[in-house]
N, C-alpha and C positions, 0 to 999 in steps of 0.2 A: 300532371307536370311533366315534361318531356323530357326527352331523355336522349339523342342520337349524337352514335359515335362513330370514326371511321376512321380507317390508312388506307385510303383508296389517293393514287394523284389527282383524280376525277371529280371537276368543279359540277354544283348543280346535281347532285345526283340522285335526289330524295325529294319528295312533297307532301305535308299534312295538308289532307283534304276536311278531314269533319274528323272530333269527338262529341257520343255522345254518349251519359253516363244516366240509365234509366230503372228506376223501383216500377214494376210489373202489376202489383198486387194495389199498390197505392197509386196506381196512375199517373204519377208525379215524374218528369223529367229532373232532376237533379243539376245536371251540365250538359248545356249544348255548345258547341263553336263550329261554326261555319269559315271562318279567318278572311271575314269582309275587312276593308282597308277601315284600318286604327285598330285592328287586335292585336296593335304591339302598344296600346296604353294601356288594354286589359292582361297584358302577361307579364314576366317579370324575368329579367334576364339571369344570369348567372355569373360572379368573378372568380368562380373556381374552374382553378389550371386555367387564371386568365392568360397567361402565354399563347397558350393554345385553342382560346374560345373565337370557335367558327358565326356568321353574323347570316340568320335567318331574313330571306327576304319577300315581298307579299309576290303571289307568280299566279299566272289564269292557266284555266285548266283549259286543254283544247279537247279534251278525250269527250265525244258524243253523251248526252246523258248524266255528267257528270255538274256537281256542282262551280261555280264557274272559279271562282279562287283556291287557294291551298298560299300556307308557306313552303320554304323551301330553301334546304340548306345551299351556299354560298358556295363557303370557302375548303376550297381541299384540303384532308387530311388536317381537320380539326375537330372540335369536340362543341355540341352545341345545345345546349339547357336551355330550357322556355316552360316556367312554370305560372300554374295560376291557381288560387282556393276558392275553394265550394262555399259558395253561402250557408251552406247547414249542412250537417256531416252526415255520412249512410251508414243504414242499422244495412249489413246484407242478414244478418239473424231475424229481421222482422219481415220480408216481404223478397223476391227475388228482381236480380240486380244485374241487370245486362250490361256490358261495356260494349262500345264497340267504336272501332274508329277506321278512318278508309289513309292508304297510304300507297306512295308509289315510287319505285327505284327507278328513275327514270334515263339514268344511265347504267350498263355495264358494271361493278363493281366488286371488288378482289375484296374487302372484310368490311364489314360498316352493319352496322345495325337500329334499327328504326321502330323499337318501343316506345313504348308508354308507363311512366311507375306510376302509381297511386298512394301517397306518403299519407303518413298522420300526423295526427294536428300536431301542433306549435313545431315545422320543418322552418329553416333558412333558406329561403329564397335567393338569398346571396349568394350563400354558397352551395347552393346545389349541385349538386355532380353525382361524380360516380361511387364516391362512398358513403353516399345520402343513404340513412337507414329506409326501407321502403317495407307498404305490406302485399302488393299486388304489382307484378312486372310483366307487360305480356305482349306481343309483337316479332317481329322474323327478324332472325338475328344471323347476317352473311357472312358468314367465312369460309372459303372455299369447300372443302369435302364438307363441312361439322354446318351448314348452311342449314336453322330447322329453327319451330316459331318456338320463344323463348317462353315460359310460362312456371314464374316461380311466385308462392304461396307465404309470406311469414308466417310461422304459430311459433308463439313466444320468445320472439326476437332472433329467430331464425330461419333464412329464408332458404325454401324446401327448392328443389327442383321437377319440373315436370318429370314424370316416369313417362308420357309417350315421347314418341319422335315423330312430327311432322315437315317435312324440308318447306323451307323458304321461298318463296317464288320470287325469281328476278328476270321475270320476262316484260319491264319498261310498261307496267297497264297499272289501271286501278287496281289498288281492289281490299275490300270489308272486311278485314277482323273483328272476330266476336267472340266473346263471352258470358256464356249464363250460367250465372251462381243461386242456388236456392236454400233454400232456409234449412229440408231436410238434408244438404250438406251433396246435394249432387252437382252433375257443372256439364255445362254442352261449349263446345270449342266448334264455331262454323265459320266457313269459310267463302265467301260473295253467299251471303244470305242459304247453303249447301250443308246442310247440318255436319260433320266431319268426324264427330267424333265425343261421345259422353260418359260419366262414366263417376266415381264417387270419390268425393276429393280426399280422404282418408287412406284409400285404397291405392289411387294414383299416384299419389306424394308422399307413398311410404311413409303415415302416420304410424305411429303405433296406438292404440289404445287404451288407454292404460284401465287396471283388472281391478281399480277397485278407484274410486272418485270420493271425496269429501262427499261427509251429509248436509246443505248446509243450515239446517231446521235440527241439526245434533248439537244437543246444549248439555254441558257438563255436571252432572246433578248435584244440588245443594248440598246430600250427605257425604260426596263422594273426597275418601283419605287419601293425602299424596303422598304418604309411608309408603316404604316399601316393606319395609317390617312392623311389627306390632310386639310387646310383650305379651304374653301369656302369662294372663292373672291366673289359674288354675297351675302353671307348673311348680312342681317342686322337684327336690333332689332329694336323687332315690341314697337311703340310709346305708347301701354299701358299694358306695362311693368311690371310686380310688382314685385321687389326686395326680399320683403320680403317674408319669407316661409311659416308662417304661418298668419292666419288672425282670427279674431274674429268672432265669427257664432252670427248675430242679430237674427236671425233667431230661435233662441234658446227661449224658452219661459220656467222658471222655472215648473213644474206640480204641481196641485193641489194638491197632497197626497206626496208630497215631504216630508219628515219626516227625519231632520237636525239630530236625537238622534238616529236611523237607517241608511239613506243615508250617513250621516254627512253634512259639511258645501254647500251649494250649489254653485257652482261654474262658470263662463259665460266659452263657450264649444269655442277649436277653431278648426280650419278646415286649415287640410295643404291644399295649393296651386296647386293647376293639374299641372301645369311646374315647378316645384320642383319633383313630385310625384317619390317616390319607392314604392316598392311590401309593404314595412312594410310601409312607408309612408298610403297609400291607407287603409290597413286594421287597422290602427290608425285614421283615418279622418272616414272611418265608422260605427270605436265603437264611437268616438264621436257625430257623427248624432246622432244615436241609441239616447247616453246618452240626 
């Protein structure tokens, strides 16, 4: 899917020339688009934010050695979205996955993005827009001093931004943006076929690796007992068991210096039996004995 947004007053700012999705080990090209005449019949437009939607037009490419055609954003200060559904799903865990496209910012712009998004199954092409959930977002995003290559990956429904920063080019030339994602969870980023950066996905997207993961082969034993406690069939009540929780402290003696005007009426103290003690009871017993 293609999602281009801008907040500039200029027109004809951007041309998209080529998109290709490749699985290396399978030797399979999942998708390739050179935007030949009739491209609009293959792509679906969007009605998201309809009043601010711009038009794509087919444009000829005059740069030497480049493909002859591309699509170009036409209306100023508008959003441009177009999407196409892949014929077969892509499984990045099975083989290396290469995502590449060419883009040209034909005029200097102040703020605008020329990135591509890969969506999951079941997306709605008619409502495709800025708030549509995506799995991968990749490409240049130009906005003043914050111009950079956007690279966002989805993990469990949350989009994680790339932890690296590379400035997006805004020089009115065609550039090929490429990333390769490998089954061992490493990746590479290329600009114009030149390796710019390679790294580990979990590290550069700051994914926390779980200390433990579920064992898919783990099964509950047939003899497993879900009860937290069970009765001890061998437990017998002691013969000297006392049911009372408190007993009079026969060893307590009224102090000789006891002053009932100051200390109150002397009362016989009680001791909590250890058989019934809790931490609170123990404190009470100690206080009584002290008294």
